[in-house]
C-alpha positions in Angstrom: 109.8 34.4 85.5 106.7 35.7 83.7 107.1 37.9 80.7 104.3 40.0 79.3 103.2 43.4 78.7 102.2 46.1 81.1 99.4 48.5 80.1 99.6 51.9 81.8 96.6 54.2 81.6 97.1 58.0 82.0 94.8 60.8 81.4 95.2 62.6 78.1 97.0 66.0 78.6 95.4 68.7 76.6 97.7 70.8 74.5 98.9 74.0 76.1 96.8 77.0 75.3 98.6 79.6 73.2 99.6 82.7 75.1 98.4 85.3 75.0 94.9 83.8 74.5 92.0 85.9 73.3 91.1 87.2 76.7 94.7 88.3 77.5 95.1 89.7 74.0 92.1 92.0 74.6 93.7 93.3 77.8 96.9 93.9 76.0 95.2 95.8 73.2 95.1 99.0 75.1 93.4 102.2 74.1 96.0 104.5 75.5 95.0 107.7 77.3 98.5 108.5 78.4 102.0 107.0 77.9 104.7 107.4 80.6 108.3 106.3 80.1 110.3 106.2 83.3 113.2 104.4 85.0 111.6 101.4 86.7 113.9 101.6 89.7 113.2 105.3 90.4 109.4 104.7 90.2 109.7 101.6 92.4 111.6 103.6 95.0 109.0 106.3 95.1 106.2 103.7 95.5 108.1 102.1 98.4 108.5 105.4 100.1 104.8 106.2 99.6 103.6 102.9 101.3 103.8 104.3 104.9 101.1 106.9 103.8 99.1 104.4 101.8 96.3 104.0 104.2 94.5 100.8 105.3 94.1 99.6 101.7 97.8 100.0 100.9 97.1 102.2 97.8 99.3 104.7 96.0 98.3 107.3 93.5 100.2 108.1 90.3 99.5 111.5 88.8 100.7 112.3 85.3 101.8 115.9 85.0 103.7 118.0 82.5 107.0 117.6 84.4 106.7 113.9 85.2 105.0 111.5 87.4 103.9 112.4 91.0 103.6 109.5 93.5 101.8 109.7 96.8 100.2 107.5 99.4 96.4 107.6 99.0 95.4 108.1 102.7 94.2 111.7 103.2 94.4 111.3 107.0 98.1 110.2 106.9 99.1 113.2 104.8 102.7 112.5 103.9 105.0 113.5 101.2 104.5 113.6 97.5 107.4 112.7 95.3 108.0 113.6 91.7 109.8 111.1 89.3 111.3 112.3 86.1 109.5 110.8 83.1 108.6 111.4 79.5 104.9 112.0 79.0 102.8 111.6 75.9 99.0 112.1 76.0 96.5 113.2 78.6 97.2 114.2 82.2 95.6 111.4 84.3 95.5 110.2 87.9 95.3 106.5 88.8 95.3 104.7 92.2 96.9 101.2 92.5 97.4 98.6 95.2 101.0 99.5 96.2 102.0 95.9 96.5 100.9 94.9 93.0 102.5 98.0 91.4 105.7 97.4 93.3 105.8 93.7 92.2 105.3 94.8 88.6 108.1 97.4 88.8 110.5 94.9 90.4 110.2 92.7 87.3 111.6 95.7 85.3 114.5 96.4 87.6 117.4 98.1 85.7 115.2 99.0 82.7 113.2 101.9 81.4 109.5 101.0 81.6 106.6 102.3 79.5 103.3 102.7 81.3 100.4 102.7 78.9 97.6 104.1 81.0 94.0 103.6 79.9 90.8 105.5 80.8 88.6 104.4 83.7 89.2 101.1 85.4 91.0 99.5 82.5 94.4 97.9 83.2 97.6 99.8 82.8 100.1 98.0 80.6 103.8 98.1 81.6 106.3 97.1 78.9 110.0 97.3 78.2 112.2 96.5 75.3 114.4 93.4 75.4 117.2 93.9 77.9 120.7 92.4 77.9 119.0 89.1 78.7 117.0 89.3 75.4 113.7 89.2 77.4 110.9 91.6 76.5 108.5 92.2 79.4 104.8 93.0 79.6 102.8 93.3 82.8 99.3 94.4 83.6 98.2 96.2 86.7 94.5 97.1 87.3 93.8 100.4 89.1 91.6 100.6 92.1 88.1 102.1 92.1 88.3 105.4 94.0 85.5 107.6 95.4 85.6 111.3 94.9 
């Protein structure tokens, strides 16, 4: 029975990149135009109910007002209801349109929590965050608004 050594060659695995990296850090360093604090489940429900009126692109519009957050489907031909969600508002009154599926996915991650939406001017991403829950996990999520025509 031969004895000897066996050489195994494997590619070197680069060390994991730190997170957030510089590119992600720039996205997270938001210049806030408006801050909205809302129950994630209430907002997610309003987004789900707006989807039938969200048009061919599946987009919903969030409008920050004095009394809270208004949610509506973004298809003017479909009409449809507009729903208000109670929220705490700080900053400017803005309107943003999002892909409903991406916004709903983000809000589902925050289920059972209050979520803070840090809305930026223009097409910059909206940062969703929450404090650590019972599980000890602090969440951060980015959602990019859609370009809309006036």
